[in-house]
Backbone as a chain_set.jsonl record, in Angstrom:
{"seq": "VQLQASGGGLVQAGDSLRLSCEVSVRPYSSHILGWFRQAPGKEREFVAAIRWSTGLTYYGDSVKGRFAISRERAEPTVYLQMDSLKHEDSAVYYCAQELRSLSYRPSDWDYWGQGTQVTVSS", "coords": {"N": [[3.951, 15.471, -6.983], [1.57, 13.532, -6.876], [-0.539, 11.114, -6.035], [-2.707, 8.735, -6.151], [-5.319, 7.069, -4.232], [-6.85, 3.994, -4.538], [-9.904, 1.394, -4.778], [-10.84, 0.516, -1.949], [-13.305, -1.05, 0.045], [-16.2, -2.74, 1.48], [-15.698, -5.723, 2.97], [-15.98, -9.695, 3.651], [-14.81, -11.542, 5.806], [-11.967, -13.329, 5.098], [-12.266, -12.87, 2.052], [-11.14, -11.454, -0.709], [-9.281, -8.179, -2.14], [-8.311, -5.769, -4.034], [-6.077, -2.931, -4.423], [-5.565, 0.253, -5.752], [-3.14, 2.527, -6.771], [-2.447, 5.134, -8.161], [0.557, 6.993, -9.907], [0.806, 10.353, -9.983], [3.509, 11.241, -11.749], [6.298, 9.606, -13.287], [7.692, 7.502, -11.265], [11.312, 7.824, -10.366], [13.856, 5.351, -11.121], [15.475, 4.68, -8.475], [13.421, 5.115, -6.675], [10.92, 4.392, -3.956], [7.609, 2.605, -4.004], [4.781, 2.327, -1.644], [2.783, 0.913, 0.729], [1.035, 1.993, 3.684], [-0.989, 1.428, 6.634], [-3.833, 2.598, 8.66], [-5.613, 1.807, 11.582], [-8.476, 3.149, 13.598], [-7.418, 4.84, 16.314], [-4.959, 3.753, 16.553], [-1.508, 3.838, 15.553], [0.191, 4.65, 12.496], [0.944, 1.851, 10.12], [3.375, -0.103, 8.486], [2.76, -1.64, 5.62], [3.467, -2.82, 3.245], [6.171, -2.905, 0.612], [7.471, -1.569, -2.696], [10.051, -1.561, -4.662], [11.064, 0.655, -7.27], [12.341, 0.151, -9.646], [13.731, -2.62, -9.587], [11.665, -4.32, -8.854], [11.64, -5.685, -6.178], [10.435, -6.571, -3.247], [8.876, -5.854, -0.487], [7.377, -6.891, 2.933], [5.117, -6.106, 5.552], [5.209, -7.931, 8.656], [2.681, -8.853, 9.761], [0.945, -8.97, 7.167], [2.347, -10.931, 5.591], [2.654, -13.486, 2.794], [0.01, -12.9, 2.794], [-0.511, -10.8, 1.462], [0.106, -8.69, -1.493], [2.293, -7.007, -3.198], [2.37, -4.811, -6.071], [3.492, -3.445, -9.505], [2.899, -1.465, -12.074], [4.934, -0.588, -14.674], [4.266, 0.813, -17.116], [2.378, 2.628, -16.359], [2.024, 4.668, -14.57], [1.239, 2.605, -11.659], [0.935, 1.468, -8.745], [-0.102, -1.861, -7.021], [-2.14, -3.313, -4.502], [-2.681, -6.424, -3.706], [-4.942, -8.23, -1.535], [-5.222, -11.091, -0.209], [-7.215, -13.47, 1.824], [-8.499, -11.757, 3.613], [-8.408, -10.253, 6.813], [-10.544, -9.141, 9.996], [-8.945, -7.553, 11.522], [-7.714, -6.347, 9.461], [-8.647, -4.133, 8.662], [-9.019, -0.888, 8.105], [-7.363, 2.214, 7.328], [-6.431, 2.522, 4.145], [-2.984, 4.13, 2.844], [-0.883, 4.735, -0.144], [2.366, 5.574, -0.698], [5.256, 7.377, -1.203], [8.88, 7.291, -1.532], [11.561, 8.63, -2.126], [14.64, 8.271, -1.308], [15.46, 5.762, 0.213], [14.271, 2.721, 1.911], [12.703, 2.672, 4.324], [10.731, 2.069, 7.163], [9.204, 3.665, 8.67], [6.989, 5.779, 9.002], [7.083, 8.742, 8.906], [9.529, 8.846, 7.397], [8.913, 8.794, 4.653], [7.958, 10.532, 1.606], [5.925, 11.376, 0.071], [2.418, 11.549, -0.396], [-0.333, 9.508, -0.662], [-4.389, 10.012, -0.515], [-5.891, 8.221, 0.904], [-7.848, 5.324, 1.461], [-10.591, 3.669, 2.64], [-10.995, 0.275, 4.014], [-12.89, -2.363, 5.18], [-13.314, -4.786, 6.736], [-15.702, -7.344, 7.665], [-16.051, -9.403, 10.077]], "CA": [[3.929, 14.352, -7.204], [0.281, 13.034, -6.803], [-0.609, 9.788, -5.599], [-4.066, 8.536, -6.298], [-5.353, 5.772, -4.074], [-9.019, 3.853, -5.0], [-10.085, 0.132, -4.502], [-11.256, -0.158, -0.986], [-14.616, -1.302, 0.087], [-16.794, -3.335, 2.675], [-15.534, -7.19, 2.577], [-16.312, -10.263, 4.535], [-13.419, -11.948, 6.262], [-11.892, -14.367, 4.008], [-12.304, -12.574, 1.162], [-10.156, -10.738, -1.227], [-9.668, -6.811, -2.459], [-6.988, -4.801, -4.741], [-5.976, -1.766, -3.888], [-4.511, 0.664, -6.751], [-2.274, 3.68, -6.282], [-2.126, 5.928, -9.458], [1.363, 7.779, -9.411], [1.008, 11.033, -11.377], [4.48, 11.538, -12.059], [6.556, 8.375, -13.463], [8.919, 7.084, -10.44], [12.847, 7.566, -10.957], [14.687, 4.052, -10.73], [15.674, 4.874, -6.944], [12.393, 5.453, -5.851], [10.281, 3.133, -3.639], [6.273, 2.932, -3.498], [4.494, 1.225, -0.871], [1.18, 1.007, 1.424], [1.016, 1.848, 4.597], [-2.362, 1.46, 7.076], [-4.113, 3.047, 10.016], [-6.606, 1.94, 12.312], [-8.56, 4.073, 14.832], [-6.822, 4.929, 17.811], [-3.483, 3.333, 15.844], [-0.303, 4.203, 14.484], [0.238, 4.362, 10.695], [1.919, 0.918, 9.709], [3.911, -0.075, 7.156], [2.005, -2.914, 4.945], [4.393, -3.484, 1.867], [6.857, -1.824, -0.907], [8.382, -2.376, -3.794], [11.448, -1.037, -5.511], [10.294, 0.628, -8.673], [13.124, -0.059, -10.645], [13.994, -4.251, -10.028], [10.455, -4.814, -8.331], [11.695, -5.811, -5.246], [9.037, -6.295, -2.792], [8.832, -5.869, 1.434], [6.159, -6.632, 3.863], [5.125, -6.227, 6.98], [4.773, -9.252, 9.475], [1.172, -9.146, 9.484], [0.23, -9.386, 5.711], [3.267, -11.77, 4.995], [2.036, -14.654, 2.38], [-1.645, -12.844, 2.347], [-0.966, -9.567, 0.393], [1.231, -8.762, -2.41], [2.099, -5.736, -3.795], [3.279, -5.317, -7.57], [3.665, -2.242, -9.756], [2.459, -1.548, -13.342], [5.494, 0.816, -14.874], [3.945, 1.969, -18.232], [0.942, 3.164, -16.245], [2.506, 3.829, -13.671], [0.577, 2.208, -11.068], [1.033, 0.157, -7.532], [-1.443, -2.445, -6.668], [-1.837, -4.077, -3.381], [-3.588, -7.568, -3.83], [-5.101, -8.382, -0.445], [-6.269, -12.257, -0.031], [-7.589, -13.731, 3.246], [-8.619, -10.664, 4.96], [-8.887, -10.552, 8.728], [-11.323, -8.044, 10.748], [-8.044, -6.901, 11.818], [-7.067, -5.952, 8.733], [-9.885, -3.213, 8.685], [-8.19, 0.628, 8.479], [-7.664, 3.031, 6.032], [-4.789, 2.252, 3.444], [-2.366, 5.157, 2.159], [0.186, 4.689, -0.724], [3.306, 6.565, -0.366], [6.564, 7.259, -2.664], [9.87, 7.404, -0.866], [12.907, 9.192, -2.647], [15.714, 7.894, -1.003], [15.938, 4.855, 0.694], [13.496, 2.355, 2.423], [11.893, 3.103, 5.449], [9.388, 1.537, 7.723], [8.954, 4.705, 9.458], [5.708, 6.881, 7.634], [7.414, 10.066, 8.812], [10.469, 9.136, 6.011], [7.915, 8.915, 3.129], [7.844, 11.874, 0.91], [4.522, 11.98, -0.83], [1.04, 10.659, 0.605], [-2.291, 9.797, -1.234], [-5.332, 10.444, 0.128], [-6.274, 7.089, 1.906], [-9.238, 4.468, 1.056], [-10.993, 2.667, 3.635], [-10.744, -0.825, 3.686], [-13.559, -2.617, 6.477], [-13.442, -6.57, 6.335], [-16.651, -7.606, 8.44], [-16.083, -10.725, 10.947]], "C": [[2.294, 14.196, -6.398], [0.105, 11.57, -6.843], [-2.08, 9.613, -5.287], [-4.826, 7.067, -5.506], [-6.963, 5.394, -4.595], [-9.038, 1.761, -4.762], [-10.81, -0.262, -3.009], [-12.493, -0.543, -1.009], [-14.851, -1.998, 1.865], [-17.227, -5.027, 1.924], [-15.848, -8.258, 3.432], [-14.899, -10.867, 4.928], [-13.43, -12.996, 5.684], [-12.065, -13.806, 2.43], [-11.065, -11.843, 0.499], [-10.242, -9.095, -1.969], [-8.427, -6.592, -3.09], [-7.256, -3.743, -4.831], [-5.543, -0.944, -5.553], [-3.755, 1.84, -6.564], [-1.909, 4.29, -7.875], [-0.915, 7.102, -9.347], [1.116, 8.988, -10.61], [2.275, 11.426, -11.902], [5.339, 10.097, -12.197], [7.903, 8.415, -12.375], [10.282, 7.155, -10.969], [12.891, 5.886, -10.281], [14.877, 3.829, -9.326], [14.434, 5.083, -6.371], [11.767, 4.094, -5.594], [8.888, 3.545, -3.546], [6.033, 1.968, -2.665], [2.792, 1.797, 0.07], [1.22, 1.342, 2.953], [-0.474, 1.774, 5.293], [-3.0, 2.048, 8.437], [-5.766, 2.702, 10.424], [-7.157, 2.692, 13.213], [-7.903, 4.153, 15.491], [-5.178, 4.285, 17.225], [-2.526, 3.73, 15.615], [-0.624, 4.091, 12.986], [1.417, 3.102, 11.012], [2.082, 0.474, 8.786], [3.296, -1.564, 7.025], [2.799, -3.45, 4.05], [4.968, -1.943, 1.27], [7.522, -2.754, -1.814], [9.317, -1.444, -4.28], [10.927, -0.621, -7.155], [11.163, -0.013, -9.378], [13.6, -2.165, -11.023], [12.738, -4.725, -9.138], [10.643, -5.736, -6.854], [10.773, -5.771, -3.917], [9.401, -6.28, -1.016], [7.978, -5.945, 1.61], [6.158, -6.831, 5.65], [4.799, -7.554, 7.866], [3.633, -9.521, 9.57], [0.654, -9.684, 8.352], [1.298, -10.569, 5.085], [2.486, -12.899, 4.299], [0.332, -14.362, 2.747], [-1.498, -11.754, 1.396], [0.199, -9.548, -0.486], [1.121, -7.625, -3.271], [2.896, -5.798, -5.286], [2.878, -3.563, -8.306], [3.512, -2.31, -11.41], [3.576, -0.593, -14.064], [5.299, 1.581, -15.968], [2.86, 2.881, -17.582], [1.461, 5.061, -15.83], [1.362, 4.042, -12.134], [0.941, 1.207, -9.695], [-0.132, -0.137, -7.099], [-0.728, -2.844, -5.413], [-2.989, -5.503, -3.318], [-3.751, -7.887, -2.445], [-5.95, -9.834, -0.687], [-6.3, -12.415, 1.607], [-7.792, -13.018, 3.947], [-9.135, -11.099, 5.922], [-9.705, -9.131, 8.799], [-10.039, -7.374, 10.858], [-7.115, -6.289, 10.623], [-7.932, -4.4, 7.92], [-8.955, -1.698, 8.714], [-8.485, 1.367, 6.739], [-6.456, 3.173, 5.628], [-4.199, 3.734, 2.661], [-1.039, 4.77, 1.243], [0.731, 6.132, -0.708], [4.097, 5.968, -0.964], [7.323, 8.508, -1.844], [10.807, 7.854, -2.059], [13.792, 8.49, -2.456], [15.985, 6.271, -0.8], [15.042, 3.86, 1.427], [13.283, 2.548, 3.841], [10.491, 2.216, 6.182], [8.554, 2.581, 8.181], [7.84, 5.392, 8.759], [6.424, 8.258, 7.856], [8.751, 10.188, 7.911], [10.3, 9.021, 5.376], [7.661, 9.86, 3.398], [6.466, 12.35, 0.586], [3.567, 10.614, -0.236], [0.283, 10.54, -0.122], [-3.055, 10.157, -0.145], [-5.965, 9.148, 1.559], [-7.622, 6.208, 1.221], [-9.009, 3.428, 2.045], [-11.272, 1.193, 3.12], [-11.452, -1.494, 5.179], [-13.862, -4.314, 5.997], [-14.777, -6.9, 8.122], [-16.158, -9.25, 9.058], [-17.254, -11.818, 10.834]], "O": [[2.045, 14.821, -5.367], [0.643, 10.9, -7.725], [-2.635, 10.2, -4.359], [-4.883, 6.037, -6.179], [-7.895, 6.134, -4.909], [-8.006, 1.105, -4.618], [-11.342, -1.37, -2.944], [-13.021, -0.446, -2.117], [-14.19, -1.893, 2.899], [-18.074, -5.467, 1.146], [-16.15, -7.685, 4.479], [-13.918, -10.573, 4.246], [-14.431, -13.703, 5.567], [-11.921, -14.698, 1.594], [-10.048, -11.666, 1.17], [-11.367, -8.795, -2.371], [-7.453, -7.231, -2.69], [-8.35, -3.323, -5.207], [-5.223, -1.7, -6.471], [-4.171, 2.118, -5.439], [-1.07, 3.743, -8.591], [-1.24, 8.138, -8.767], [1.185, 8.761, -11.818], [2.055, 12.217, -12.819], [5.148, 9.329, -11.254], [8.892, 9.128, -12.541], [10.49, 6.564, -12.028], [12.25, 5.392, -9.354], [14.448, 2.761, -8.889], [14.578, 5.287, -5.165], [11.817, 3.081, -6.292], [8.676, 4.669, -3.093], [6.675, 0.918, -2.655], [2.056, 2.775, -0.062], [1.7, 0.325, 3.451], [-1.347, 2.086, 4.483], [-2.306, 1.756, 9.411], [-6.787, 3.111, 9.872], [-6.274, 3.136, 13.946], [-7.313, 3.072, 15.466], [-4.242, 4.688, 17.915], [-2.96, 4.727, 15.038], [-1.578, 3.505, 12.473], [2.39, 3.181, 11.762], [1.162, 0.45, 7.968], [3.281, -2.432, 7.899], [2.857, -4.679, 4.042], [4.64, -0.758, 1.319], [7.915, -3.92, -1.822], [8.975, -0.275, -4.101], [10.519, -1.415, -8.003], [10.662, -1.017, -9.885], [13.72, -2.771, -12.088], [12.995, -5.812, -8.621], [9.705, -6.457, -6.515], [10.4, -4.634, -3.631], [10.391, -6.881, -0.6], [7.193, -5.346, 0.875], [6.833, -7.391, 6.514], [3.838, -8.181, 7.422], [3.423, -10.728, 9.445], [-0.016, -10.717, 8.38], [0.951, -11.088, 4.024], [1.617, -13.413, 5.003], [-0.476, -15.271, 2.939], [-2.322, -11.705, 0.483], [1.172, -10.275, -0.289], [0.134, -7.305, -3.933], [3.784, -6.595, -5.585], [2.178, -2.716, -7.752], [4.044, -3.263, -11.98], [3.083, 0.534, -14.104], [5.809, 2.693, -16.107], [2.455, 3.848, -18.227], [1.336, 6.126, -16.434], [0.873, 5.076, -11.679], [1.238, 0.043, -9.968], [-1.043, 0.64, -6.813], [0.472, -2.836, -5.137], [-4.105, -5.352, -2.822], [-2.664, -7.876, -1.867], [-7.065, -9.847, -1.209], [-5.665, -11.757, 2.431], [-7.426, -13.235, 5.103], [-9.991, -11.97, 6.081], [-9.612, -8.224, 7.971], [-10.014, -6.388, 10.121], [-5.988, -5.833, 10.817], [-7.695, -3.882, 6.828], [-8.116, -1.649, 9.613], [-9.183, 1.226, 5.736], [-5.531, 3.694, 6.25], [-4.974, 4.369, 1.944], [-0.051, 4.472, 1.915], [0.192, 7.239, -0.704], [4.131, 4.788, -1.311], [7.029, 9.67, -1.563], [10.628, 7.19, -3.08], [14.05, 7.797, -3.44], [16.66, 5.632, -1.607], [14.78, 4.738, 2.249], [14.371, 2.491, 4.415], [9.466, 1.872, 5.595], [7.328, 2.489, 8.129], [8.092, 5.48, 7.558], [6.349, 9.0, 6.876], [9.165, 11.311, 7.623], [11.286, 8.983, 4.64], [7.304, 10.365, 4.462], [6.0, 13.469, 0.797], [3.772, 9.456, 0.128], [-0.091, 11.632, -0.547], [-2.617, 10.533, 0.942], [-6.306, 9.327, 2.728], [-8.298, 6.799, 0.38], [-8.062, 2.692, 2.32], [-11.703, 0.96, 1.991], [-10.847, -1.299, 6.233], [-14.528, -4.762, 5.063], [-14.531, -6.646, 9.301], [-15.96, -10.157, 8.249], [-17.225, -12.828, 11.538]]}, "num_chains": 1, "name": "protein.A"}
């Protein structure tokens, strides 16, 4: 399985950005796709996840109400719509796939993309 993340860039605080993650192998219904982020000197942080079959979504506390994860089952692709961006959202964003059950720990996820840089100027 390969995950290809894209869509990062440099934006100003308050702007929006949409990240995309193309999945090379169509996920099974039980799989979960998600996004994590990692800022310099910090641990990798859970951002959002979506169950491939039902579309049920989960969010980290720091992005609730501002970010939205979605999926396009036909492509297959996972998106992360990021609105009202803040300087503290600056990080490398990684998409990932979990084959068993939802976990907020990066070490439990099975496949990872290469990451895309998001920089928010204040």
